C-alpha positions in Angstrom: 10.5 14.1 7.7 7.1 15.0 8.0 6.0 15.4 4.5 7.7 12.1 4.0 5.0 10.6 6.1 2.4 12.4 5.1 3.2 11.5 1.6 3.1 7.8 2.8 -0.2 8.0 4.8 -1.5 9.3 1.4 -0.3 6.9 -0.8 -2.0 4.6 1.3 -5.3 6.0 0.6 -5.0 6.3 -2.9 -3.7 2.5 -3.2 -5.1 0.8 0.0 -2.8 -1.8 -0.3 0.7 -1.7 1.8 2.9 -3.4 -1.0 1.6 -0.8 -3.8 2.9 1.9 -1.7 6.2 0.3 -1.1 6.2 0.2 -5.1 5.4 3.6 -5.1 8.1 5.0 -2.7 10.6 2.8 -4.8 9.0 4.0 -8.1 9.6 7.8 -6.5 13.1 6.9 -5.4 12.2 8.0 -1.9 13.6 6.9 1.5 11.8 6.5 4.6 12.8 8.2 7.9 14.1 5.9 10.6 15.6 5.7 14.0 19.0 4.0 14.5 18.5 1.0 17.2 22.3 0.3 17.8 24.7 1.7 20.5 26.7 3.7 18.2 24.6 6.5 17.0 21.0 5.6 19.2 18.1 7.5 18.5 19.9 9.3 15.8 17.7 9.9 12.1 18.7 8.2 9.1 17.0 6.9 5.6 16.7 3.7 4.5 15.1 2.4 1.0 11.5 1.6 1.5 10.4 -2.1 2.8 6.7 -3.9 3.5 7.9 -4.3 6.9 8.7 -0.3 7.9 5.6 0.4 5.6 3.7 -1.8 7.7 5.0 -0.7 11.2 4.4 2.6 10.3 0.8 2.2 9.1 0.0 0.4 12.7 1.7 2.5 14.9 -0.9 4.7 16.8 1.6 7.3 17.6 0.6 8.8 14.0 -3.0 9.3 14.8 -1.4 11.6 17.6 -2.7 8.9 20.4 -0.2 7.3 23.0 -0.8 3.8 23.9 0.6 1.5 26.4 0.3 -2.4 26.4 -0.3 -3.0 22.5 1.5 -6.5 23.4 1.2 -8.7 26.0 4.5 -11.2 27.0 2.3 -14.3 28.6 1.3 -18.0 27.5 2.5 -21.0 26.5 4.0 -20.0 23.3 7.6 -19.9 22.8 10.9 -19.3 20.7 12.5 -22.5 19.8 15.5 -20.5 19.8 15.6 -18.7 22.7 12.8 -20.0 24.7 11.4 -16.8 25.8 7.4 -16.0 25.7 6.3 -14.9 22.4 4.4 -11.9 22.4 0.9 -11.6 20.7 -0.9 -8.0 20.0 -3.5 -7.0 22.5 -6.9 -6.0 21.2 -7.4 -2.1 20.9 -10.3 -2.1 23.4 -8.2 -3.9 26.3 -5.1 -1.5 25.9 -4.4 -0.4 29.6 -3.1 3.1 28.5 -4.8 5.1 25.7 -4.4 8.9 25.6 -5.8 10.4 22.6 -5.0 13.7 21.1 -1.5 13.5 23.0 0.6 15.1 20.4 0.5 16.3 16.4 -1.1 14.1 14.4 -0.6 12.5 10.8 -4.0 11.4 10.8 -7.0 11.1 12.8 -7.9 8.2 15.0 -10.9 7.4 12.8 -8.5 6.9 9.7 -6.3 4.7 11.5 -8.6 2.9 12.6 -9.9 2.1 9.2 -6.7 1.5 8.0 -6.1 -1.2 10.1 -8.8 -3.0 8.9 -8.0 -2.2 5.4 -4.7 -4.1 6.3 -6.8 -6.9 7.7 -9.0 -7.0 4.8 -6.3 -7.5 2.6 -5.1 -11.1 3.8 -6.5 -13.9 1.9 -8.7 -15.6 4.5 -11.9 -17.2 5.3 -13.1 -14.0 6.7 -11.4 -11.2 4.9 -11.5 -10.1 0.9 -8.1 -10.7 -0.1 -6.1 -8.3 -2.2 -7.4 -7.7 -5.5 -5.4 -10.1 -7.9 -5.5 -11.0 -11.7 -7.7 -13.7 -12.8 -10.8 -13.8 -14.9 -13.2 -14.4 -12.0 -14.2 -10.9 -11.3 -15.7 -11.0 -7.7 -12.8 -13.5 -6.3 -12.9 -12.4 -2.5 -16.1 -10.7 -2.2 -18.6 -13.8 -3.5 -20.0 -15.5 -0.7 -22.5 -18.6 -0.6 -25.9 -18.1 -0.3 -26.6 -21.6 1.4 -23.8 -21.5 4.3 -22.7 -17.7 4.0 -19.1 -18.7 3.6 -16.9 -17.2 1.3 -16.6 -18.9 -1.9 -13.4 -19.6 -3.4 -12.4 -19.5 -7.2 -11.6 -22.5 -9.3 -9.4 -22.5 -12.2 -9.2 -24.7 -15.6 -6.4 -25.7 -17.5 -6.3 -23.3 -20.8 -6.9 -26.3 -23.0 -10.2 -26.9 -21.2 -11.4 -23.4 -22.6 -13.4 -22.9 -19.5 -14.2 -20.1 -17.7 -13.1 -20.2 -13.8 -15.7 -21.6 -11.5 -17.1 -20.2 -7.8 -17.2 -23.2 -5.6 -18.4 -23.5 -2.2 -16.4 -26.3 -0.2 -15.1 -25.2 2.9 -18.1 -27.8 4.8 -16.9 -30.5 2.6 -13.6 -29.7 2.7 -13.2 -29.9 6.9 -15.5 -32.9 7.1 -18.9 -31.3 8.1 -20.7 -32.1 5.3 -20.6 -35.1 2.4 -20.9 -32.5 -0.7 -20.0 -29.0 -1.7 -22.9 -26.5 -0.9 -22.9 -25.3 -4.9 -20.3 -24.5 -7.9 -21.0 -22.0 -10.5 -19.3 -20.8 -13.6 -18.1 -17.1 -12.9 -18.9 -15.9 -16.8 -22.6 -15.7 -16.5 -22.7 -14.4 -12.9 -19.6 -12.0 -13.7 -21.4 -11.0 -16.9 -24.8 -9.9 -15.0 -22.9 -7.8 -12.2 -20.8 -5.7 -14.8 -24.0 -4.9 -16.1 -25.7 -3.8 -13.4 -22.7 -2.1 -12.3 -22.1 0.0 -15.6 -25.5 1.2 -15.4 -25.3 2.0 -11.8 -22.2 4.5 -12.2 -22.0 5.4 -16.0 -24.1 9.1 -14.7 -21.1 9.7 -12.5 -18.1 9.1 -15.1 -18.3 12.9 -16.3 -17.7 14.4 -12.9 -14.7 11.5 -12.5 -13.2 12.0 -15.8 -12.8 16.1 -15.1 -11.3 14.9 -12.0 -8.5 12.6 -13.3 -6.4 15.1 -15.1 -6.6 17.4 -12.0 -5.8 14.4 -9.7 -2.5 13.3 -11.5 -0.9 16.9 -12.2 -1.2 17.1 -8.4 0.4 13.5 -7.7 3.2 14.7 -9.8 3.6 18.3 -7.9 3.4 16.2 -5.2 6.2 13.6 -6.3 8.3 16.3 -7.5 8.4 17.6 -4.1 9.3 14.5 -2.2 12.4 14.3 -4.6 13.8 17.6 -4.2 13.5 17.5 -0.2 15.2 14.2 -0.3 17.8 15.5 -2.6 18.5 18.8 -0.3 18.8 16.7 2.8 21.1 14.8 1.1 23.4 17.8 0.2 22.9 19.3 3.8 24.2 15.9 4.5 27.4 16.0 3.0 28.0 19.7 3.2 28.3 18.6 6.9 30.6 15.5 6.5 32.7 17.8 4.5 33.0 20.4 7.6 33.4 17.8 9.8 36.4 16.3 7.9 37.6 19.9 7.1 38.3 20.5 11.1 39.9 17.1 12.1 43.7 17.1 12.8 45.5 15.5 9.9 47.7 13.9 12.1 44.9 11.8 13.7 44.5 9.6 10.6 42.3 6.9 12.0 39.6 9.9 12.5 40.3 11.4 9.9 40.2 8.5 7.2 36.9 7.4 9.0 35.3 10.6 8.7 36.6 10.6 5.0 34.7 7.6 4.0 31.2 8.9 5.7 32.1 12.0 3.5 32.4 9.7 0.4 29.1 8.0 1.4 27.0 10.8 1.7 28.5 12.3 -2.1 27.9 8.7 -3.6 24.2 9.3 -1.9 23.8 12.5 -4.1 25.2 11.3 -6.9 22.5 8.4 -6.8 19.7 10.9 -5.8 20.5 13.4 -8.8 20.6 10.5 -11.4 17.3 9.1 -9.9 15.5 12.6 -9.8 16.8 13.5 -13.4 15.2 10.0 -14.7 12.1 10.5 -12.4 11.4 13.8 -14.2 11.8 13.0 -17.9 9.5 9.8 -17.2 6.9 12.5 -15.6 7.3 14.7 -18.1 4.1 15.4 -20.1 2.2 18.1 -21.3 -1.6 17.7 -22.9 -2.9 19.6 -25.7 -6.4 21.0 -25.3 -7.3 18.8 -27.6 -6.3 15.3 -25.9 -7.8 17.1 -23.1 -11.3 16.9 -24.6 -10.6 13.7 -26.3 -9.8 12.3 -22.5 -12.5 13.8 -21.3 -14.9 12.3 -23.8 -13.2 8.8 -23.2 -14.3 9.0 -19.6 -17.9 9.8 -20.2 -18.1 6.3 -22.1 -17.2 3.7 -18.9 -18.0 0.7 -20.6 -15.7 1.5 -23.4 -13.0 1.7 -21.0 -13.9 -1.6 -19.0 -13.5 -3.1 -22.6 -10.4 -1.7 -23.5 -7.7 -4.2 -23.8 -5.5 -2.0 -21.6 -7.7 -2.1 -18.8 -6.7 -5.3 -16.7 -8.6 -7.3 -14.6 -6.9 -6.5 -11.6 -8.2 -2.7 -12.4 -11.6 -4.2 -13.1 -12.1 -6.2 -9.5 -10.6 -2.9 -7.9 -13.5 -0.9 -9.3 -16.2 -3.3 -8.4 -15.1 -3.3 -5.1 -15.3 0.3 -4.8 -19.1 0.1 -5.5 -19.7 -3.4 -4.0 -19.6 -4.9 -0.8 -20.1 -8.6 -1.2 -22.7 -11.0 -3.8 -24.1 -14.1 -2.8 -25.1 -16.8 -4.9 -28.0 -19.1 -4.3 
């Protein structure tokens, strides 16, 4: 369980987006641990397929940072549930938590990283004060371009394909809210993106060699970690199947109701083992790759030519935006 949670936090360090963590776990057929909350088996450990809700709940839980807290939610106010009539809870800012004990127990990550993860989750929302997740689209500065006149974030205005026009960066927040009679400004994205990309490639090209030398090592490490997670999951499933078999063998055959229930549970465990074995074999087949020294040399040479990688058809606009965001916090247009 500890290694699975550690893998989740490491996946978020690499991707920075909760949905990509879920996608990563599902691609590797890795389940997440959870505690039973129902009366039957309350508190016992079970494994479930990953979901966005579960991943976000883990990332936002300060207990994984080794911190004991109390008072994260406040149950006061006028907002009530339309179904039950109960007061709807709302989150309390970290600075206002009444109880916060750091280094209370063993942690998966530091408190500083926990706070940073919370900020990244907040920034992934597409709002006036946040950047939003990098998405597909030709406007490469989506989410990080601001108006130099009013300081607000500019939005992207796309055009129909038949118009054969590049997207437009436009600042119309004041106009939309009625604070101004006209928009602040609008500008075609093509010349702006071109200038930003040129400056970006010039500044990071000297670093591309070092990055290229580390890419293959990171890929091999990721494959090893993923294989380890699949092996642990399969080992746990086989143990649970053996345990279910021992419980079934130990029951009195005359007690048919109990024997029938234990047989059903045993069959469920066996089905899970079969499913995981098939997923493991498929993942191993997809992850099997061996590079020759010539192929490694070719990859290293290609990594030194960042402009070529940038313009490659296989590089998506989403990947280009993520690269830009690693070096650029924001862009102001005047």
